[in-house]
C-alpha positions in Angstrom: 201.3 -0.2 132.0 204.0 -2.5 130.4 202.9 -5.5 129.1 204.4 -8.8 130.6 205.9 -11.4 128.5 203.7 -13.9 129.8 200.4 -11.8 130.6 198.5 -14.3 127.9 200.2 -17.6 128.4 197.5 -19.8 128.2 195.2 -17.7 126.4 193.8 -18.8 123.2 196.3 -17.6 120.3 194.9 -15.8 117.1 195.8 -17.4 114.4 198.2 -15.6 111.4 195.9 -15.3 109.0 192.7 -15.0 111.3 190.0 -12.5 109.6 187.4 -10.5 110.5 183.7 -12.3 110.7 180.7 -9.8 111.3 178.8 -11.0 114.4 175.8 -12.0 112.4 178.0 -14.9 110.4 179.7 -16.2 113.4 177.1 -19.0 113.9 178.4 -19.9 117.2 182.2 -20.3 116.1 185.0 -19.9 118.5 185.9 -16.2 117.8 188.0 -13.4 120.1 185.9 -10.3 120.7 187.8 -7.2 120.4 186.5 -3.6 121.8 182.6 -5.0 122.6 181.1 -7.8 124.5 181.2 -11.2 124.8 179.0 -12.8 122.5 178.2 -16.9 121.4 181.7 -18.6 120.5 183.3 -16.1 122.7 186.7 -17.6 123.7 188.6 -14.4 124.1 187.9 -11.1 125.1 190.5 -7.9 124.4 187.9 -5.4 125.3 187.9 -2.4 128.1 184.1 -2.6 127.9 183.3 -3.7 131.7 182.5 -7.5 132.2 183.8 -8.5 129.2 185.6 -10.8 130.8 189.3 -9.8 129.7 192.1 -11.5 131.6 193.3 -9.2 134.6 197.1 -9.3 133.1 195.4 -7.5 130.1 193.9 -5.1 131.4 195.0 -1.1 129.6 192.7 2.1 128.9 191.7 1.5 125.3 191.0 -1.9 123.4 194.0 -1.0 121.2 196.6 -1.2 124.2 195.0 -4.4 125.3 195.5 -5.6 122.3 199.2 -4.8 122.2 199.7 -6.4 125.7 197.8 -9.6 124.1 200.5 -9.8 121.4 203.5 -9.1 123.5 201.8 -11.8 126.4 202.8 -15.0 124.6 199.2 -16.9 124.0 199.7 -20.2 123.5 196.4 -22.1 123.6 193.8 -22.9 121.1 194.1 -21.7 117.8 191.2 -18.8 116.7 190.7 -17.9 113.4 187.8 -15.3 113.6 187.6 -11.9 114.8 184.7 -10.0 115.7 183.1 -6.9 117.0 179.1 -5.7 118.0 179.9 -2.3 117.1 181.6 0.3 114.7 184.1 3.2 116.4 187.8 4.5 116.4 189.0 1.8 119.0 187.5 -1.1 117.7 189.0 -0.4 113.9 192.1 0.2 115.0 192.5 -2.4 117.8 191.2 -5.0 115.3 193.8 -3.6 112.4 196.4 -4.3 115.4 195.5 -7.7 116.1 195.0 -8.6 112.3 198.3 -7.3 111.2 200.7 -6.7 114.0 203.1 -3.9 113.3 206.1 -4.5 114.8 207.6 -2.3 117.8 208.9 1.6 117.0 206.6 1.3 113.6 205.0 4.4 113.0 201.7 3.2 112.6 201.7 1.2 115.5 202.2 4.0 117.7 199.7 6.3 115.6 196.5 3.8 115.7 197.5 3.6 119.8 197.1 7.0 119.7 194.6 7.7 117.7 192.3 5.0 119.4 192.5 7.4 122.3 192.1 10.4 120.7 188.7 8.8 119.0 187.6 7.3 122.3 188.4 9.8 125.3 189.3 12.9 123.2 192.9 13.2 124.6 196.1 13.3 122.4 199.5 15.4 122.0 200.2 13.8 118.8 197.8 16.7 116.2 197.9 13.7 113.7 196.4 11.1 116.2 192.6 13.4 116.5 192.7 13.6 112.7 193.3 9.5 111.9 190.3 8.9 114.1 188.4 11.6 112.6 189.0 10.0 109.5 188.6 6.8 110.7 184.6 7.4 111.5 184.0 9.4 108.3 185.0 6.1 106.7 182.1 4.8 107.8 179.5 8.0 107.9 177.3 8.5 104.4 177.9 11.2 102.7 181.4 11.5 103.9 182.7 8.4 103.1 185.2 8.5 100.0 184.4 4.4 99.6 181.5 3.6 96.9 181.2 -0.2 98.9 180.3 1.7 102.2 177.8 4.0 100.5 176.5 0.7 99.5 176.3 -0.6 103.1 174.9 1.7 104.4 171.9 2.9 101.7 170.5 -1.0 102.1 171.3 -1.5 106.0 168.0 -0.5 107.0 167.2 -1.3 110.7 170.3 -4.0 110.7 173.2 -2.7 112.0 176.3 -2.6 109.5 178.8 -2.4 111.5 180.7 -5.6 111.1 180.2 -4.8 106.7 181.6 -1.9 107.6 184.6 -3.3 109.1 185.3 -5.6 106.1 185.5 -2.8 103.5 187.6 -0.2 105.8 189.9 -2.4 107.9 191.6 -3.1 104.5 192.1 1.0 104.1 193.3 1.5 107.9 197.3 0.6 106.9 197.1 3.8 104.3 195.4 6.2 106.9 197.9 5.8 109.3 200.8 5.4 106.9 199.9 9.1 105.2 197.0 10.8 107.0 197.4 14.1 105.1 196.2 12.0 101.9 192.5 11.9 103.6 192.8 15.4 104.7 188.7 16.2 103.1 187.6 13.7 105.8 189.3 15.3 108.8 189.8 18.9 107.7 186.1 20.3 108.9 186.2 18.9 112.1 189.8 19.6 113.0 189.2 23.2 111.5 186.4 23.4 114.5 188.6 21.9 117.2 191.3 24.5 116.7 188.8 27.5 116.5 187.9 25.8 120.0 191.4 25.7 120.9 191.8 29.0 120.1 188.8 30.1 121.9 190.9 28.4 125.4 194.2 30.0 124.2 192.7 33.5 124.4 191.2 33.3 127.6 187.2 33.6 125.5 186.6 30.4 126.7 188.1 28.9 130.7 188.1 25.7 132.4 188.1 26.1 136.3 189.3 22.8 137.5 187.6 21.9 141.1 189.9 19.1 142.1 187.9 18.1 145.1 184.8 17.1 143.1 186.7 16.2 139.7 185.0 18.6 138.0 185.8 21.0 135.9 183.6 24.2 135.1 183.7 25.5 131.9 182.4 28.7 130.6 182.4 29.3 127.4 180.7 31.2 123.9 179.7 28.1 122.6 180.1 24.1 123.5 183.2 23.0 122.4 184.4 19.5 121.1 185.6 16.9 123.3 189.1 17.0 121.3 189.7 20.5 121.8 188.7 20.6 125.5 189.3 17.1 127.3 193.5 17.9 126.4 193.3 20.6 129.2 191.9 18.9 131.9 191.9 15.8 133.8 188.6 15.7 135.1 186.0 12.9 135.0 182.8 15.5 135.3 182.5 17.9 133.0 180.0 21.0 133.6 179.3 23.6 130.8 178.0 26.5 130.8 177.2 28.9 127.7 175.7 32.5 128.1 172.6 32.0 127.6 171.9 29.8 130.4 172.7 26.1 129.2 174.2 24.7 131.5 175.3 20.5 131.3 177.2 18.3 133.6 178.2 15.2 131.4 180.0 12.2 132.9 183.6 11.6 130.6 183.5 7.9 128.4 186.6 7.3 130.8 184.4 6.4 133.4 182.2 4.0 131.4 184.9 1.7 130.4 186.8 -0.7 132.7 189.9 2.1 132.7 193.0 0.4 134.1 195.7 3.4 133.9 194.5 5.1 137.5 191.6 5.2 139.5 188.5 7.3 138.7 185.8 8.6 141.0 182.8 6.8 140.4 179.2 8.0 138.4 176.7 8.7 141.0 173.5 9.0 140.6 172.1 12.7 139.4 168.6 12.2 139.9 168.3 13.8 143.4 169.9 16.5 142.3 167.9 17.2 139.0 165.1 17.3 141.2 166.5 19.7 143.6 167.2 21.8 140.6 163.5 21.2 138.8 162.1 23.0 142.4 164.4 26.3 141.6 163.6 26.1 137.9 161.7 29.3 136.7 162.2 28.9 132.8 159.6 26.1 131.0 162.3 23.3 131.3 162.6 19.9 132.7 165.6 18.9 134.4 167.0 15.4 134.1 169.7 12.8 134.6 170.2 10.6 131.5 171.2 8.0 134.0 174.4 6.2 135.1 174.6 3.8 132.3 174.5 5.6 129.2 178.0 5.7 127.9 178.3 9.5 128.6 175.1 10.7 130.6 174.5 14.6 130.9 172.3 16.2 133.8 170.9 19.2 131.9 167.6 21.1 131.5 166.2 20.0 128.3 163.9 22.0 126.3 160.8 20.7 124.4 162.7 19.0 121.8 164.8 17.2 125.0 167.7 19.1 124.0 170.0 21.0 126.3 167.7 24.6 127.2 168.5 27.4 128.8 168.2 27.5 132.6 167.2 30.3 135.2 169.7 28.4 137.3 173.1 29.9 138.0 176.4 27.4 137.2 177.6 28.1 140.7 174.6 27.3 142.3 174.5 23.6 140.0 177.9 23.1 141.7 176.9 23.9 144.7 174.2 21.3 144.7 176.6 18.6 143.2 179.0 19.6 145.7 176.2 18.7 148.4 175.8 15.1 146.3 178.9 14.3 145.3 180.0 15.0 149.3 182.0 12.1 151.0 179.7 10.4 153.5 
């Protein structure tokens, strides 16, 4: 969706020179939340989270796109000097960077930030640098992967306290360099990218297949191993993914797009699959427990769980799972 020049009229204006402030340091100060829920003192929400309070005129699929709509929308209200968030992830990092640094329209870093935010949240992309930047932005904040000693110290001393705010402070100044030269950070993205390329090769060779079932908004994926979402999601627009691997393990997953306030097109609503899990359990002959993780989970799964709670082989064939899903998802 294109931003309109007056989409943000009357809204608080994030000041030039505004800074990221960890939520635990806000002390109730007026703040703009990017990619998260409203917090004490929030006067502006730029988030694709549901019920975040983001104005309708700014709605878009990712928080990064919402920020661009806001910046183009002519905000002229009270100044806000604190920008915050409650968690660390790709869309949050890149959206905050866009809000604070405001690269001009057409700048390669701006376009790559938007594409990488989508790749990170949804696993969809066309520019192969987008997933690499998304992967690197998360690896920067991971113990054992980060190249930054400050991040290592933060993670080592975090204990039970979420270190997201402190991580943002250290990593935000590095985002511009990542976007300008992602090849420089190849040690961060190369291992996962190699797996993604191997998964894409499986799909290209037909050793893994994707069958779209449009009436159910379902993709049935038959694959020798579980595929990385960044390899799979660009191949199907379906928001419900059934993955079947040869050992009998079957999982059905709702994509992340269905959890956020997705704006560019209507999506199939989430449906409680607890009744389907109960029916599958009655047909199950293996020592597993069918369960559905719940519609409120970010990417909930319907699956047969083994003793440790992980997906396990089922005696129920994938086609039977599809039959039961079709009955549950049939229009009333």
